[in-house]
C-alpha positions in Angstrom: 0.2 -0.3 -0.3 1.2 4.1 -0.9 -0.4 6.9 0.2 0.2 9.7 -1.0 -2.0 13.4 -1.6 -1.8 13.1 -4.9 -1.5 11.1 -7.6 1.8 13.3 -9.0 3.5 12.6 -5.4 3.8 9.2 -5.1 6.8 8.2 -6.4 8.1 5.3 -9.2 4.2 5.6 -9.7 4.2 3.8 -13.0 7.4 1.7 -12.5 5.4 0.9 -9.5 2.1 0.5 -11.6 4.6 -1.1 -14.2 4.6 -4.1 -11.5 1.7 -4.2 -11.1 0.3 -4.7 -14.1 2.9 -8.4 -14.7 0.1 -10.1 -11.8 3.0 -12.0 -10.5 2.3 -11.6 -7.0 3.2 -7.9 -6.4 0.2 -6.1 -5.5 -0.2 -2.5 -5.2 -2.6 -0.9 -3.4 -2.9 3.4 -3.5 -4.8 5.7 -0.9 -4.7 9.2 -2.3 -5.9 11.8 0.3 -6.8 15.1 -1.7 -8.2 13.5 -5.7 -10.3 10.7 -6.2 -8.6 7.8 -7.0 -8.0 7.3 -9.7 -7.5 3.3 -10.6 -10.3 1.1 -9.6 -9.0 -1.0 -7.1 -7.5 2.1 -5.2 -8.8 4.7 -2.6 -9.0 8.1 -1.9 -9.0 8.6 1.4 -6.1 8.2 4.9 -5.6 4.9 5.8 -7.7 3.2 7.7 -8.3 0.1 9.4 -10.8 -1.4 7.1 -8.2 -0.7 4.0 -5.7 -2.7 5.3 -8.3 -5.5 6.3 -9.4 -4.8 2.2 -6.0 -4.6 1.0 -4.5 -7.9 3.7 -7.1 -10.5 1.5 -6.0 -9.5 -2.1 -2.1 -11.3 -0.6 -1.9 -15.0 -1.8 -0.9 -15.5 2.3 0.0 -14.0 5.5 3.0 -11.0 5.1 5.6 -12.3 6.3 7.2 -8.6 6.8 4.9 -5.1 7.0 7.7 -2.3 6.8 5.4 1.1 7.7 7.9 4.7 6.6 5.5 8.3 7.3 5.7 11.1 9.3 5.0 10.2 13.4 1.0 10.2 13.2 0.4 8.7 9.6 2.6 5.8 11.2 1.0 5.2 14.1 -2.2 4.9 12.1 -0.9 2.3 9.3 0.7 0.3 11.5 -2.9 0.2 14.1 -4.4 -0.9 10.7 -2.4 -3.7 10.0 -2.6 -4.7 13.4 -6.1 -4.7 13.0 -5.9 -6.5 10.3 -4.6 -9.2 11.9 -0.4 -8.7 11.2 1.4 -9.2 14.6 3.2 -6.3 15.8 6.5 -8.2 15.4 6.2 -8.3 11.9 5.8 -4.5 11.5 9.3 -2.2 11.2 8.9 1.2 11.2 10.8 4.6 10.7 9.3 7.4 11.0 10.1 11.3 9.8 9.2 15.4 11.1 6.7 16.0 14.0 
C-alpha cells in the first residue's frame, strides 16, 4: 500500500504500476488523500483499518514482514491498521520522520 496526497506525488509511480501490471505476486494499492483514486482498486482517503483489511485480503498469503515509513502520525495509524487487520506487531517495521 502506498499513500500520497496527490497522484503526481506517488514516487516511482510508473515503475510501481508496471510491477503491478505483471501480476506475478506484487500487488500495488494506492491511496490518495486529496484527490479521487485513478485506478478501480485504489482508494481516495487516509489509511484505515477497513482499507488495510481489504488490502490484506488481496494477498495470496499472510505477509512475513510489513514496513511502514512516514510521519509519526501516519506511521502510528498505518501500524495500528495493520495490527487490526491481523498482522502481528512483531512483523511490523517502522521508520518515522518529522514531528
